[in-house]
Structures are given as C-alpha cells and as structure tokens.
C-alpha positions as CSV (number, residue, x, y, z in Angstrom):
1,M,0.0,-0.1,0.0
2,R,2.7,2.4,1.0
3,R,4.7,1.6,-2.2
4,S,1.6,2.3,-4.4
5,R,1.2,5.6,-2.6
6,I,4.7,6.6,-3.3
7,A,4.3,5.6,-6.9
8,A,1.2,7.7,-7.2
9,Y,3.0,10.6,-5.6
10,V,5.9,10.2,-8.1
11,S,3.5,9.8,-11.0
12,S,1.6,13.1,-10.1
13,L,4.9,15.0,-9.5
14,L,6.1,13.9,-13.0
15,L,2.9,15.0,-14.6
16,A,3.1,18.4,-12.8
17,V,6.7,18.9,-14.1
18,G,5.6,17.8,-17.4
19,A,3.0,20.4,-17.4
20,V,5.4,23.1,-16.4
21,L,7.8,22.1,-19.1
22,T,5.3,22.0,-21.8
23,G,3.4,25.0,-20.7
24,A,0.1,23.0,-20.1
25,G,-2.3,25.0,-18.1
26,S,-0.5,28.2,-18.6
27,A,-1.7,31.6,-19.9
28,Q,-1.5,30.1,-23.4
29,A,-4.9,28.4,-22.9
30,A,-7.7,29.9,-24.9
31,T,-9.7,32.5,-23.2
32,G,-13.2,34.1,-24.0
33,P,-13.8,36.9,-26.3
34,Y,-11.5,40.0,-25.9
35,V,-12.3,43.5,-26.9
36,A,-9.6,46.2,-27.1
37,L,-10.9,49.8,-26.9
38,G,-9.3,53.3,-26.8
39,D,-6.9,55.7,-28.0
40,S,-3.5,55.8,-29.7
41,Y,-1.6,54.2,-26.7
42,A,-4.0,51.3,-27.2
43,S,-3.8,51.1,-31.0
44,G,0.0,51.1,-31.0
45,V,0.8,54.5,-32.6
46,G,4.6,54.8,-32.5
47,A,5.3,51.2,-32.6
48,G,5.1,50.7,-36.2
49,S,3.8,47.5,-38.1
50,Y,0.4,49.1,-38.7
51,I,-2.4,46.9,-39.9
52,S,-3.2,48.4,-43.4
53,S,-6.9,47.9,-43.1
54,S,-7.0,50.0,-39.9
55,G,-6.3,53.1,-41.9
56,D,-5.8,56.2,-39.8
57,C,-6.5,54.4,-36.7
58,K,-3.0,53.0,-37.0
59,R,-3.6,49.8,-35.1
60,S,-0.3,47.9,-34.7
61,T,0.7,44.2,-34.5
62,K,3.1,45.3,-31.8
63,A,0.4,47.0,-29.7
64,H,-0.2,45.4,-26.3
65,P,-3.7,44.3,-27.2
66,Y,-2.6,42.5,-30.3
67,L,0.4,40.9,-28.4
68,W,-1.9,39.8,-25.5
69,A,-4.4,38.2,-28.0
70,A,-1.5,36.4,-29.9
71,A,-0.1,35.0,-26.5
72,N,-3.6,34.0,-25.0
73,S,-5.7,32.9,-28.0
74,P,-9.0,34.4,-27.0
75,S,-11.9,32.8,-28.7
76,S,-12.3,36.1,-30.6
77,F,-10.5,39.4,-30.7
78,A,-12.0,42.8,-31.6
79,F,-9.4,45.5,-31.9
80,T,-11.3,48.7,-32.2
81,A,-8.9,51.2,-30.5
82,C,-7.9,54.2,-32.7
83,S,-5.5,56.9,-33.0
84,G,-6.8,60.2,-31.8
85,A,-9.9,58.7,-30.1
86,R,-11.5,60.7,-27.3
87,T,-14.3,59.3,-25.0
88,G,-17.0,60.3,-27.3
89,D,-15.2,58.5,-30.2
90,V,-15.1,55.4,-28.1
91,L,-18.8,55.7,-27.5
92,A,-19.6,56.3,-31.1
93,N,-17.4,54.1,-32.9
94,Q,-15.8,51.3,-30.9
95,M,-18.4,49.5,-28.7
96,G,-20.0,47.4,-31.4
97,P,-18.2,44.1,-30.6
98,L,-19.2,44.3,-26.9
99,N,-21.8,41.8,-25.7
100,S,-22.8,39.5,-22.7
101,S,-20.2,36.9,-23.8
102,T,-17.3,39.2,-23.8
103,A,-14.7,38.0,-21.2
104,L,-12.1,40.7,-21.3
105,V,-12.0,44.5,-22.3
106,S,-9.0,46.7,-22.2
107,I,-9.1,50.4,-22.7
108,S,-6.9,53.6,-22.5
109,V,-8.7,56.8,-23.0
110,G,-8.8,60.3,-21.6
111,G,-5.5,61.9,-22.8
112,N,-6.9,63.4,-26.0
113,D,-9.9,64.7,-24.1
114,A,-7.5,66.5,-21.7
115,G,-5.7,68.0,-24.8
116,F,-2.6,65.9,-24.8
117,A,-1.5,66.9,-28.2
118,D,-2.0,70.6,-27.6
119,V,-0.1,70.5,-24.2
120,M,3.0,68.9,-25.8
121,T,2.9,71.2,-28.8
122,T,2.7,74.3,-26.4
123,C,5.6,72.9,-24.3
124,V,7.8,72.1,-27.2
125,L,7.4,75.3,-29.0
126,Q,6.7,78.0,-26.4
127,S,8.1,79.1,-23.0
128,D,8.2,77.4,-19.6
129,S,5.4,79.7,-18.4
130,S,3.3,79.0,-21.4
131,C,3.7,75.3,-21.0
132,I,2.7,75.4,-17.4
133,S,-0.2,77.5,-18.1
134,R,-1.5,75.1,-20.7
135,I,-1.0,72.1,-18.3
136,N,-2.9,74.0,-15.7
137,T,-5.9,74.4,-18.2
138,A,-5.7,70.7,-18.9
139,K,-5.8,69.9,-15.0
140,A,-8.8,72.1,-14.6
141,Y,-10.5,70.1,-17.4
142,V,-9.4,66.7,-15.7
143,D,-11.1,68.2,-12.6
144,S,-14.4,69.4,-14.0
145,T,-15.2,67.5,-17.2
146,L,-13.3,64.3,-17.7
147,P,-14.7,62.3,-14.8
148,G,-18.2,62.6,-16.2
149,Q,-17.0,61.6,-19.6
150,L,-15.2,58.5,-18.4
151,N,-18.2,57.6,-16.3
152,N,-20.3,57.6,-19.5
153,V,-17.7,55.3,-21.3
154,Y,-17.3,52.9,-18.3
155,S,-21.1,52.7,-17.6
156,T,-21.6,51.9,-21.3
157,I,-18.9,49.2,-21.3
158,R,-20.6,47.6,-18.3
159,S,-24.0,47.7,-19.8
160,K,-23.0,46.2,-23.0
161,A,-20.5,43.5,-21.5
162,P,-22.0,42.8,-18.1
163,N,-19.8,39.8,-17.5
164,A,-16.5,41.2,-18.7
165,H,-13.4,41.8,-16.7
166,V,-12.4,45.3,-17.6
167,V,-8.8,46.7,-17.5
168,V,-8.3,50.4,-17.7
169,L,-4.7,51.2,-18.6
170,G,-3.0,54.4,-17.7
171,Y,-0.3,56.5,-19.2
172,P,3.6,56.6,-18.5
173,R,5.5,59.5,-17.2
174,F,7.4,61.0,-20.1
175,Y,10.7,62.2,-18.7
176,K,13.4,60.9,-16.5
177,L,14.4,63.9,-14.4
178,G,17.8,65.1,-13.3
179,Q,19.6,64.1,-16.5
180,S,21.5,66.1,-19.0
181,C,19.3,65.8,-22.0
182,L,18.7,68.0,-25.1
183,G,15.2,69.4,-25.7
184,L,12.7,70.7,-23.0
185,S,13.7,72.4,-19.8
186,E,13.6,70.5,-16.6
187,T,11.0,72.8,-15.5
188,K,8.8,71.6,-18.5
189,R,9.7,68.0,-18.0
190,K,8.7,67.9,-14.3
191,A,5.5,69.8,-15.1
192,I,4.5,67.2,-18.0
193,N,5.2,64.2,-15.6
194,D,3.1,65.9,-12.9
195,A,0.3,66.4,-15.4
196,S,0.7,62.6,-16.3
197,D,0.3,61.7,-12.6
198,Y,-2.7,63.9,-12.3
199,L,-4.4,62.4,-15.3
200,N,-3.7,58.8,-14.1
201,A,-5.2,59.7,-10.6
202,A,-8.3,60.7,-12.2
203,V,-8.7,57.9,-14.5
204,A,-7.8,55.4,-11.6
205,A,-10.4,56.9,-9.5
206,R,-13.1,56.5,-12.1
207,A,-12.0,53.1,-12.8
208,A,-12.3,52.1,-9.2
209,A,-15.8,53.6,-8.9
210,H,-17.0,51.1,-11.5
211,S,-15.0,48.2,-10.1
212,F,-12.7,48.0,-13.0
213,T,-9.0,47.2,-12.6
214,F,-6.6,50.1,-13.2
215,G,-3.3,49.0,-14.8
216,D,-0.5,51.5,-13.8
217,V,2.3,51.5,-16.4
218,R,4.4,54.1,-14.6
219,T,6.3,51.4,-12.8
220,T,7.2,49.3,-15.9
221,F,8.2,52.5,-17.7
222,T,10.5,53.6,-14.9
223,G,14.1,53.7,-16.3
224,H,12.7,53.8,-19.8
225,E,11.5,57.5,-20.0
226,I,12.8,60.0,-22.5
227,C,16.1,61.2,-21.2
228,S,16.9,57.8,-19.7
229,G,19.3,56.5,-22.4
230,S,17.0,53.6,-22.9
231,S,13.7,55.2,-23.7
232,W,10.6,53.2,-24.6
233,L,8.8,56.4,-25.9
234,N,9.3,58.3,-29.0
235,S,10.6,61.8,-28.4
236,V,9.7,64.6,-30.9
237,N,9.7,63.1,-34.4
238,W,9.6,65.9,-37.0
239,L,9.3,63.5,-40.0
240,N,6.2,61.8,-38.4
241,I,4.9,64.1,-35.8
242,G,2.0,61.9,-34.8
243,E,4.3,59.3,-33.4
244,S,5.9,61.8,-30.9
245,Y,5.5,61.0,-27.3
246,H,4.1,57.7,-28.0
247,P,5.3,54.1,-26.8
248,T,7.8,52.5,-29.1
249,A,7.5,48.7,-29.9
250,A,9.6,48.0,-26.8
251,G,7.3,50.3,-24.8
252,Q,4.2,48.3,-25.9
253,S,5.9,44.8,-25.1
254,G,7.9,45.9,-22.1
255,G,5.8,48.6,-20.6
256,Y,2.2,48.0,-21.4
257,L,2.0,44.1,-21.9
258,P,3.3,43.0,-18.5
259,V,0.7,45.4,-16.8
260,L,-2.2,43.9,-19.0
261,N,-0.9,40.4,-18.3
262,S,-1.0,41.0,-14.5
263,A,-4.4,42.8,-14.6
264,A,-6.3,40.5,-17.0
C-alpha cells in the first residue's frame, strides 16, 4: 500500500513537471472573447507595423492588445482602438463588438480629451510659463469635465458587456528627471510628468468607482522614460509628428503588456 502511494505521488509529480515544461495549463490556454478599446496608446501608434486595413486608426501588430491576444488565444479578438480617439469616439465608434459573452475588455482613454497633443505642442514650442499655463488648463478640465466623460464610457462598457473583466490602462511619465538631456527644460519635463500623474489619478479613481481594474504602467516604464538613455517612448519626431510621445514597440511589449498580463 505504501509503495503504491509513493508511486502515485511520483507519477503526479512527474505530470506536474511535464505540465510546467510543456506549458500546459499556462496563460497560453484559450480565453473568452476579448475587445480592445481606446486611443493611440492602445492602438499602438509609435510602434510601427500598422495593420493596413486600420487606416488612420493605426492599429499595430506590436500594440499590447494584439500581443496579448497572440499569446492567450481568446476565442475572438476585436481590436477597435483608434489613434486620436476621445471618450466620445469610443462611445460612437468602438463599442460594437461588446456583448454579454465578452470576457475581457481593455481600454486607455482620456488623454486626448484633456488636450494631450496641444499640451505637448505648447510645451515644445513655447516658454516654460506658457507650458505650465497650458498644463494647468488641462488639469482644470481633468477636474471638471473628464470624470463625467469617463463615467459615460465605463457605464456603457458595463451595460454592453455585463460579464467582462475590464482593465483600464493608464499613461507613462514621459521624462526621466535630473538628466543632462537635449530638448525641453527641466521645468517643463517635471510639469509634464506631474500632469501625467494627475491624469492617471483621475482615470484610476473613475475605474475604481466602476469596479474596474486600473493598470498603472508608470512602474514598468521607470528607467525607460525619455532622457533615460533607454527610452521606450518616442521623443519629438519631426518627420512623423503623430508618433511623438507615444510608446515604441519596446514600450508596448515591455511597458504595457506586462501590466495587462497582470491585470487581465
């Protein structure tokens, strides 16, 4: 009897080791339907390898939703995130694939509503004081208007996909401070980082209010900001201005994907 118990134990141990070595039961197993919503940080602008059929939405095969789907084999994958999307665009154009069978939804949105592009244009081309003034205007918008817009998006997601796990992904800080670095002044860099923190706090608060999971990418991007010497973010690209201040392919795979993996 004792010998048979030992044999059974050894057999189960070998099966467990085999499962680890072969990846059985790992995250590679198929999951339910996955829908990826959001703005350019979700679509993969700045990462290259754009899907031709996505047109101006610039959905990339190197974007974190696409990478997650490739690794996890969901039963279906709808990638509707689009460059330049605001909350109203998500509501109007991206919600179609959501339904009661949707298992996972990921979204990043809010930066364009808060005037991300105009903030960065002002800070690149104008003075420190003009940069800070424009950031303060954006912060006021984040306080007064953005929460209601996010509530509308999040409530609609929940109503259309009542059984889904929803992951709301934030935004990285752009700059590593205290470095000798060409471009913007330290004053501007710090103000931009503070603005990112401000936006993330607002998005995280609304996500929590809807019982969604907030995925904070600031930790994974630490040490890979602009001026770090190993940046996962595009700086100003005068030849393709739309890719400026967006994650590179390394930023999508190394900065965003691990956070989605942990939160999904």
